C-alpha positions as CSV (number, residue, x, y, z in Angstrom):
1,M,0.0,0.0,0.0
2,T,1.3,3.4,-1.0
3,E,1.1,6.7,1.1
4,D,-1.4,8.3,-1.3
5,K,-3.8,5.3,-1.4
6,S,-6.8,5.2,0.9
7,M,-7.6,2.4,3.2
8,S,-10.9,1.6,1.5
9,D,-9.2,1.3,-1.9
10,Y,-6.6,-1.0,-0.3
11,N,-9.3,-3.1,1.3
12,K,-11.1,-3.5,-2.0
13,R,-7.9,-4.6,-3.7
14,V,-7.2,-7.2,-1.0
15,L,-10.7,-8.6,-1.3
16,E,-10.4,-8.9,-5.1
17,I,-7.1,-10.8,-4.8
18,A,-8.6,-13.2,-2.2
19,N,-11.7,-13.8,-4.4
20,E,-9.6,-14.4,-7.5
21,S,-7.4,-16.9,-5.6
22,L,-10.5,-18.7,-4.4
23,L,-12.0,-19.0,-7.9
24,L,-8.6,-20.4,-9.1
25,G,-8.8,-23.1,-6.4
26,E,-5.9,-21.7,-4.3
27,K,-7.6,-20.4,-1.2
28,I,-5.4,-18.0,0.9
29,S,-5.9,-18.4,4.7
30,V,-7.3,-15.3,6.6
31,T,-4.3,-15.4,9.0
32,K,-1.9,-15.1,6.1
33,I,-3.8,-12.2,4.5
34,V,-3.9,-10.3,7.9
35,R,-0.1,-10.7,8.3
36,K,0.5,-9.5,4.7
37,V,-1.7,-6.5,5.2
38,L,0.0,-5.5,8.5
39,R,3.5,-5.7,6.9
40,S,2.4,-3.7,3.8
41,L,1.0,-0.7,5.7
42,P,2.8,2.8,5.4
43,R,4.7,4.3,8.4
44,K,1.8,6.4,9.5
45,F,0.0,3.1,10.6
46,N,2.9,1.8,12.7
47,V,1.4,2.9,15.9
48,K,-1.9,1.2,15.0
49,V,-0.2,-2.0,13.8
50,T,1.7,-2.2,17.2
51,A,-1.6,-1.6,19.1
52,N,-3.4,-4.3,17.1
53,E,-0.6,-6.8,17.7
54,E,-0.7,-6.2,21.4
55,A,-4.4,-6.1,21.8
56,Y,-5.4,-8.9,19.4
57,D,-4.3,-12.4,18.5
58,V,-3.2,-12.0,14.9
59,T,-4.0,-15.7,14.2
60,T,-7.7,-15.3,15.2
61,L,-8.2,-11.6,14.0
62,R,-10.7,-11.4,11.2
63,L,-10.1,-9.4,8.0
64,D,-13.2,-7.2,8.3
65,E,-12.2,-6.3,12.0
66,L,-8.7,-5.3,10.9
67,F,-9.8,-3.1,8.1
68,G,-12.5,-1.5,10.3
69,S,-9.9,-0.6,12.9
70,L,-7.6,0.8,10.2
71,L,-10.3,2.8,8.6
72,T,-11.2,4.4,11.9
73,F,-7.6,5.2,12.6
74,E,-7.2,6.7,9.1
75,M,-10.3,9.0,9.6
76,V,-9.1,10.1,13.1
77,T,-5.7,10.9,11.8
78,A,-7.0,12.9,8.8
79,D,-9.3,14.8,11.1
80,R,-6.4,15.8,13.4
81,E,-4.3,17.0,10.5
82,N,-7.2,19.1,9.2
83,K,-7.7,20.7,12.6
84,K,-4.0,21.4,12.9
85,E,-3.9,23.2,9.6
86,S,-6.9,25.3,10.4
87,G,-5.3,26.3,13.8
88,D,-2.1,27.4,12.1
89,S,-3.8,29.6,9.6
90,R,-5.8,31.3,12.4
91,D,-2.7,32.1,14.3
92,D,-1.2,33.9,11.4
93,D,-4.2,36.1,10.9
94,G,-5.0,36.7,14.5
95,H,-2.5,39.6,15.1
96,I,-4.4,42.2,13.0
97,N,-7.3,42.8,15.3
98,A,-7.4,40.7,18.5
99,F,-10.9,41.1,19.6
100,T,-12.6,41.2,16.2
101,I,-10.5,38.4,14.7
102,Q,-10.9,36.3,17.8
103,I,-14.7,36.4,17.5
104,T,-14.5,35.8,13.8
105,D,-12.1,33.0,14.2
106,E,-14.2,31.4,16.9
107,N,-17.3,31.5,14.6
108,T,-15.2,30.2,11.7
109,D,-13.7,27.5,13.8
110,D,-17.2,26.3,14.9
111,E,-18.4,26.3,11.3
112,S,-15.3,24.5,10.1
113,E,-15.6,21.9,12.8
114,C,-19.2,21.3,12.0
115,F,-18.4,21.1,8.3
116,E,-15.5,18.7,8.8
117,E,-17.5,16.5,11.1
118,S,-20.3,16.4,8.6
119,K,-17.9,15.6,5.8
120,N,-16.1,12.9,7.8
121,D,-19.5,11.3,8.8
122,K,-20.5,11.3,5.1
123,L,-17.2,9.7,4.0
124,S,-17.5,7.2,6.9
125,I,-21.0,6.1,5.9
126,E,-20.0,5.9,2.2
127,K,-17.0,3.8,3.1
128,L,-19.0,1.5,5.3
129,K,-21.6,1.1,2.5
130,A,-18.8,0.3,0.0
131,L,-17.3,-2.3,2.4
132,W,-20.7,-3.8,3.1
133,K,-21.4,-4.1,-0.7
134,E,-18.0,-5.7,-1.3
135,D,-18.6,-8.1,1.6
136,C,-22.0,-9.1,0.1
137,E,-20.5,-9.7,-3.3
138,A,-17.7,-11.8,-1.8
139,R,-20.2,-13.9,0.2
140,A,-22.4,-14.4,-2.9
141,I,-19.4,-15.7,-4.9
142,K,-18.4,-18.0,-2.0
143,K,-22.0,-19.3,-1.7
144,E,-22.1,-20.0,-5.4
145,R,-18.8,-21.8,-5.3
146,I,-20.1,-23.9,-2.3
147,Q,-23.2,-24.8,-4.2
148,D,-21.2,-25.9,-7.2
149,L,-19.1,-28.2,-5.0
150,I,-22.2,-29.7,-3.4
151,E,-23.7,-30.5,-6.8
152,E,-20.4,-32.0,-7.9
153,N,-20.3,-34.1,-4.8
154,E,-23.8,-35.4,-5.4
155,R,-22.9,-36.3,-8.9
156,L,-19.9,-38.3,-7.8
157,M,-21.9,-40.1,-5.1
158,S,-24.4,-41.1,-7.8
159,V,-21.6,-42.5,-10.0
160,I,-20.2,-44.4,-7.1
161,S,-23.6,-45.9,-6.3
162,S,-24.0,-47.0,-9.9
163,L,-20.6,-48.6,-10.0
164,K,-21.4,-50.5,-6.8
165,I,-24.5,-51.9,-8.4
166,K,-22.6,-52.9,-11.5
167,L,-19.9,-54.5,-9.4
168,R,-22.5,-56.7,-7.6
169,E,-24.0,-57.8,-10.9
170,V,-20.6,-58.8,-12.2
171,Q,-19.8,-60.7,-9.0
172,N,-23.1,-62.6,-9.3
173,E,-22.4,-63.4,-12.9
174,N,-18.9,-64.6,-12.0
175,D,-20.3,-66.8,-9.2
176,Q,-22.7,-68.4,-11.7
177,I,-19.9,-69.1,-14.1
178,L,-17.7,-70.7,-11.4
179,K,-20.7,-72.9,-10.3
180,S,-21.2,-74.1,-13.9
181,V,-17.5,-74.8,-14.3
182,K,-17.5,-76.9,-11.1
183,M,-20.5,-78.9,-12.2
184,L,-18.9,-79.5,-15.6
185,N,-15.7,-80.7,-13.9
186,S,-17.6,-83.0,-11.7
187,G,-19.5,-84.5,-14.7
188,T,-16.2,-85.0,-16.5
189,K,-14.6,-86.8,-13.6
190,N,-17.6,-89.1,-13.4
191,L,-17.5,-89.8,-17.1
192,D,-13.7,-90.5,-16.9
193,S,-14.3,-92.8,-14.0
194,I,-16.9,-94.8,-15.9
195,L,-14.8,-95.1,-19.0
196,N,-11.8,-96.2,-17.0
197,S,-13.7,-98.9,-15.2
198,G,-14.2,-100.7,-18.5
199,H,-18.0,-100.5,-18.9
200,N,-19.4,-101.1,-22.3
201,S,-21.3,-98.6,-24.3
202,S,-24.7,-100.1,-23.5
203,K,-24.3,-99.6,-19.7
204,T,-25.7,-96.2,-18.6
205,Y,-25.4,-96.5,-14.8
206,G,-23.7,-93.6,-13.1
207,L,-24.8,-91.1,-15.8
208,G,-28.2,-90.4,-14.3
209,F,-30.0,-92.4,-16.9
210,V,-32.6,-95.1,-15.9
211,A,-34.0,-97.2,-18.6
212,S,-37.5,-98.8,-18.4
213,A,-37.8,-102.6,-18.3
214,S,-39.6,-102.6,-21.7
215,S,-36.7,-101.0,-23.4
216,L,-34.2,-103.5,-22.2
217,K,-33.5,-106.1,-24.9
218,A,-30.9,-108.8,-25.0
219,T,-28.9,-108.6,-28.2
220,S,-27.2,-111.7,-29.1
221,E,-26.2,-113.3,-32.3
222,I,-25.9,-117.1,-32.6
223,K,-23.8,-118.7,-35.2
224,F,-23.6,-122.4,-35.7
225,V,-20.2,-123.9,-36.1
226,P,-19.2,-127.5,-36.3
227,A,-18.7,-129.1,-33.0
228,S,-18.3,-132.6,-31.7
229,K,-20.9,-132.2,-29.0
230,V,-23.6,-129.9,-27.7
231,V,-22.8,-128.1,-24.4
232,E,-25.8,-126.6,-22.6
233,H,-25.0,-123.9,-20.0
234,E,-26.6,-120.9,-18.5
235,T,-25.4,-117.4,-19.6
236,T,-26.3,-114.2,-17.7
237,H,-26.2,-110.9,-19.5
238,I,-24.9,-108.4,-17.0
239,E,-25.3,-105.4,-19.2
240,T,-29.1,-105.8,-19.8
241,G,-30.1,-107.1,-16.4
242,I,-32.1,-110.0,-18.0
243,R,-31.3,-113.6,-17.1
244,T,-31.7,-115.9,-20.1
245,T,-30.7,-119.5,-20.8
246,V,-29.0,-120.0,-24.1
247,K,-28.0,-123.3,-25.6
248,S,-24.5,-123.1,-27.0
249,L,-23.2,-125.5,-29.6
250,G,-19.6,-125.3,-28.5
251,R,-19.1,-121.7,-29.7
252,T,-15.7,-120.2,-29.9
253,C,-14.8,-116.4,-30.1
254,Y,-12.6,-115.6,-33.1
255,Y,-11.4,-112.4,-31.3
256,C,-10.2,-113.5,-27.9
257,G,-10.1,-117.3,-28.6
258,R,-12.3,-118.2,-25.7
259,K,-15.2,-120.6,-25.8
260,G,-18.7,-120.0,-24.8
261,H,-19.4,-116.9,-26.9
262,I,-18.9,-115.5,-30.3
263,R,-17.0,-112.4,-31.6
264,S,-20.1,-110.1,-31.9
265,I,-20.8,-110.3,-28.2
266,C,-17.2,-110.5,-27.0
267,Y,-16.6,-108.4,-24.0
268,E,-12.9,-107.7,-24.7
269,L,-13.8,-106.5,-28.2
270,R,-16.3,-104.0,-26.9
271,R,-13.8,-102.8,-24.2
272,D,-11.1,-102.3,-26.8
273,K,-13.5,-100.3,-29.0
274,L,-14.4,-98.0,-26.0
275,H,-10.7,-97.3,-25.3
276,Q,-9.8,-96.5,-29.0
């Protein structure tokens, strides 16, 4: 602040800088602004600065309180200087006619004091109005900024809520996929176990299939081959669950070389086909 600059103009400039910093997202603390204002004041305010530092805690002093005190000090100082100048001029002119000039000077002094007081009161009211207007504008800007931040916060909270819902849906879908994979692995293990046990293709036990009794048919093919004697024995078909008695004429399997069955119903042949 320069010597020729008024305190109201300086207050206006400080508020403009603080508001610009707030709009740019770099808020300056009130304590920092107060300290900078006290350091930048001219020499004529040294007495007031010292008094403020002794009377108030600078860390808790508000900006409007500081400028109010400085404005009052400025007006009082200006009033004293005006009175001093008026008193000096009256002393120079008072030697011409003591009695007449004394009365005239007293009247002039009263009128001058009334005029100065009226003028100072008018300036003080105008300055207070200007300060009040600037303070209202600063509050409006701050309120608008707070409202913008509230709306932005609500928007972000809505986005977070939507993402949480989507996350739950993805987790449920992932659980269903894992469940399906486990069921598939279990079915594959059961199938491998059945195949490794050597069951033929017509046996469906273990796969969850139950056939009706009417659909079970014994499939056998009988071929007559020359034999020296007829051998009668009882054959049980395990794969169909039907017990039948077949008269065999000394049959011999051309696949495994064993007697008692033929190649088309050879168990080893079927087993080898399953493992191919």
